[in-house]
C-alpha positions, 0 to 999 in steps of 0.5 A, spaced: 636 134 561 630 136 565 632 132 571 639 135 571 636 142 571 632 140 577 637 137 580 642 143 580 636 148 582 635 144 588 643 144 589 643 151 588 637 152 593 640 148 598 647 151 598 644 158 598 639 156 604 646 153 608 650 159 606 644 163 609 643 159 615 651 159 617 651 167 615 644 169 618 646 165 625 652 169 625 649 175 625 643 173 629 647 170 634 652 176 635 646 181 635 642 177 640 640 179 647 644 174 650 650 176 645 649 183 647 649 182 654 655 178 654 659 184 650 656 188 656 659 183 661 666 183 658 666 191 658 664 191 665 670 186 667 675 190 663 673 196 667 673 192 673 680 190 671 682 197 670 679 199 677 683 194 680 690 196 677 688 203 679 687 201 686 693 197 687 697 203 684 693 208 689 696 203 695 703 203 692 703 211 691 700 212 699 705 207 701 711 211 698 707 218 700 707 215 708 715 212 707 717 219 705 713 223 710 716 219 715 723 221 713 721 228 712 718 228 719 725 225 722 729 230 718 724 236 721 726 233 728 733 233 727 733 240 725 729 242 731 734 238 735 740 242 732 736 248 733 734 247 740 741 245 743 743 253 744 738 259 745 743 263 741 743 258 735 746 252 733 753 251 736 759 252 731 761 245 731 754 242 729 753 248 724 755 244 718 751 238 720 745 242 721 745 245 714 746 239 711 740 236 715 736 243 713 738 242 706 735 235 706 729 237 709 728 243 704 729 238 698 724 233 701 718 238 702 717 239 694 717 231 693 712 230 699 707 235 696 708 232 689 707 225 692 700 228 695 698 231 689 699 224 685 695 221 690 689 226 689 690 225 682 690 217 683 684 217 687 680 222 682 682 217 677 679 211 681 673 214 683 671 216 676 673 208 674 668 206 680 663 211 678 663 208 670 663 201 673 657 202 677 654 206 671 655 200 666 653 195 672 646 198 672 646 199 665 647 191 664 642 190 670 637 194 666 638 191 659 638 184 662 631 185 666 628 189 660 630 183 655 627 178 660 634 174 661 634 176 669 628 177 674 632 182 678 633 177 684 
């Protein structure tokens, strides 16, 4: 009887120690400096991916802007061409085409301005992301140096 009791005590202690080791390892490994550094690196990678997408969108917005700007400039050139045909004004036989071109030009200007505004907003967003990336990168560098995980070389 005494032997059986000691057996169960030893089994209970063994199971408790094993459970403590398993759960304790999970806790300590998740809170270890290396695990914290890996978590910070993942945050840094997420910011970088977001920044890359932002810069890609900025490139596309700039392409749209320059395409629209070329079309707007061409319309302005056509309007100027109609207006320069005669010192007294646009000839009557060209007036309908002139009005149509002028209307297209006038409609293009607000779109051009809106595209320019969206580029400025996208640039600001990308700049903020770049600043955040730099801050997180520097925080990670300081953490690694402080924890002795990187010698700063």
